[in-house]
N, C-alpha and C positions, 0 to 999 in steps of 0.2 A: 224561538219558543221551546220551552222545556217539554220533555216527553214524560208524562206521569207514569207510564207503565213499565219503564225499565227495559225497553227493547232496543234502544239506541246502541249500535255497535254489535248487536247480536245477529246471528245467522239462523234463519228459519227455513227449513226444507219442507215443502208441501208436495206430497205425491198424490196426484189428483187435483192439481192446482190450476186447471184450465177452465173450470166452470163451477157453478153452484157454490156450495159452502167452501170448497177448496180455494176457488178464485177469490171469493169474498175475504177469506182469511189472509191470503197472500197480499191482497190490496191493503187490508187494514194494517198488517204488520209493517208493510212498506211505508205507509203514512206515519207510523209511529217510530220510524227511524231504523228498522231492521234491514239487513241485507237478505234478499229473498232468492231462493232457488226453487224452481218448480219442475214437475215432471207430469206427464199424462200420455195417454196412448194415441191421441189424434195430433199429428204434427202440425196441421194447419191451425187448429183451434189453440194449440199450445203456443204457437208463434204469435197469434193475436193476443192471447192473454199476457205473454211476456211484454209485448209492446204497451199494453195498458198499464202494467205495473211499472215499466220503465218511465212512463210519463209521470207517475206518482213519486217515484223515488229519485229520478234524475240520474240514475246509474244503470248500467247493464245488469239484467237479471239472468242468472244462470238457468238454463232450461234444457231438458232432454226428453225426447219421445221414448216412452217405454210402457210396458204393461206391468201392473202390480203382480200379476201371476208369474212373471219371468224372474224368478228368484236370483239367478246369477247376474242378470242385467241390473236389477235393483241394487244388489250388493256392490257391483262395480260403480254404479252411479253415486251411491253414498260415499264410497271410498274416494272418488274423484273430487267431491266437494267438501271433504273433511278438512279441518274440524268444523262442527256446527253445534248450535246450542239446542235447538228445538226441532222436533220432527212431528209433522201433522199428517195424519193418514185418514182422510175422509172416506176412503174405501169406495166400494161400488154399490149402487142401489140394486137390491135383489128384486127382480120382477116377480110379482105375485103369481103363483101357480096353483090352480085348483088341486085339491088333494088327489083326485083320481088321475091327475096328469103328472104327479110327482114321480120321478124315476131316479135310479142311482146316478145316471149320467147328469141330469140337470141339477141334482142335489150336490154332486161333487163339483160341478162347475161353479155353483153359487158359493160354496165353501171356499174354493180356490180363490175366488175373486174378493170376497168380503172378509173371510177369516184368515186363511192360510197366507194370502199375499201380505196383508198388513202385519200379521204375526211375525213372519219371517223378515219383513222389512225392519220391524222394530228390533229384532234380535241382531240383524246385520248392522244396524245403526249404532248400537251401544258402544262399541270400541272407538267410535269416531265422535262421540258427543262430549262436550265440555262439562265439567263439574257444575251441578246446579241446573242442568238441562232437563227437559221434559218431553215425553212422548204424549201426543194427544190422539186418541183413537175415536172411532165413531161406531155406535151400535144403533139402537132405536127403541122407541117406546114399546114396540111389539114384544119385547122380551118380558115385560111386566103386564102388558095389556094386549094379549093376542087377539087376532081377528081371523075369521075364516078365510081360507085361501092363501095363508101366509105361514104355513107350518115350518117351512125350511128357513125363511127369514127370521122367524121368532127364535128358532134353535140357534142360528148363527149369532143373533144379538145376545142371547143368553151366554153363549160361549165367550164372546168378547168381554162381557161384563165380568165373568169369572176369571178370565185371563188377566184383566186389569187389576183385580184385587190381589191375585197371586203374584203377578210380576212386580207389583209395587214392593213386595218384600225383598225380592232379589235385587231390584235396581237401587233400592235404598242404600245398600251396602256399597254401591258404586257412586253415590252422590247424585243419582238421577231419580226422576219421578215419572209416573205414568197415570193418566186419567182418561176417562172416556166421556164423550158427549152422546146423549141418547135423544136425538130429535124425534119430535112427533111430526105433525103436518107442517112441512116447510116447503114453500114454493121454490122450486129450482127448475132448470131446463129439463131435468130428467123426468119430470111429471108427465111429459108427453108420451113417455114409454110405459107408463104404469098400467093404463087401461085403454085399450083401443076402442072401447064402446063409449067412453066418455071423454069430453074435452077437458083440458087442464082447468079451464074456467069453471066447468061444472063440478069437478072434483073439489076445487077450492071453495066454491059456494056451499057444498054439502058439509065439508069439514068446518068451515067458519060457523055454520048454523049450530053445530054440535058443541063446539069448544066454549068453555067458560069465558075466554077472552074475546070471543066473537069474531076471530079472524085467524088466519094461518100465520105461521112465522116467516121470517125472512132469512136469507143466507147471511146477511150482515149481522143479525142478532146472534146467530150461531158463531160467527167469527168473533164477536165481542166476548162470548163465553170462552172460546179457545184462547184468546189473549189473556183473559183472567187466569186460566189454568196454567198458561206458560209462565206468568209473572208472579203468581202467589206461591212462594216456596214452601208453604205449610199444607198444601193440598196434594195428596197422592193416594192412589188406590180408590179413587172415587168415580162413581158413575152418576153423572149429573144430567137430569132430564131437562129438556127445553121443549115443552110440548103443549103450551097454552092451557094447561090444567087437565090434560087428557086422563091422567091417572087418578084425578079426583072425582071423575065421573063414575056413576054406577053403570 
């Protein structure tokens, strides 16, 4: 069977590839014929994810346990699996913190996890990427549609969006591209960490009732967008929302 998306023979690295949108992307690109390398911080969950992808691809999946905040370890990991074509950086979910509980410490921790980690990973990857490759980053709808209790997350998402547009100019001279996916309400395992007062099912029900599409998104739908960004060579510097119409709401 031919592969319509042009990923056969390509190598895709996913940092954060053991769950949620990262795992969904790793599975999809494996289905489409790519060689897959994944990394994540939990060794046990990482091994389980690698086994699932192995079953789809029929070949061994490179994987390593590491934290996105560990810049030197990430750079070493990327060098060890070079060269590769595409780098996917789902990043970490920033847990909402009420404004009165925002501190320098928890703000820096959030930026290290979702902004500085992916930013430095992208910079470290550039020398190892093949011509025509793409970096896919993740921000979030809160950059354009902020909500109470998420001031740090909104700031991080805005920073990633600005980085994407600026870095596209620099990477273009090297034959590389960068784009960012900005998800809205997408059900992933991390939802259980978002609000200890509500179940994931309750959060989903409330979000579904608000959104024009009448439901929340799936990790697979985000993965399909990531594949489109990797394989369409005329898209760079874009922040593309996948939010069920959240930005269209008043």
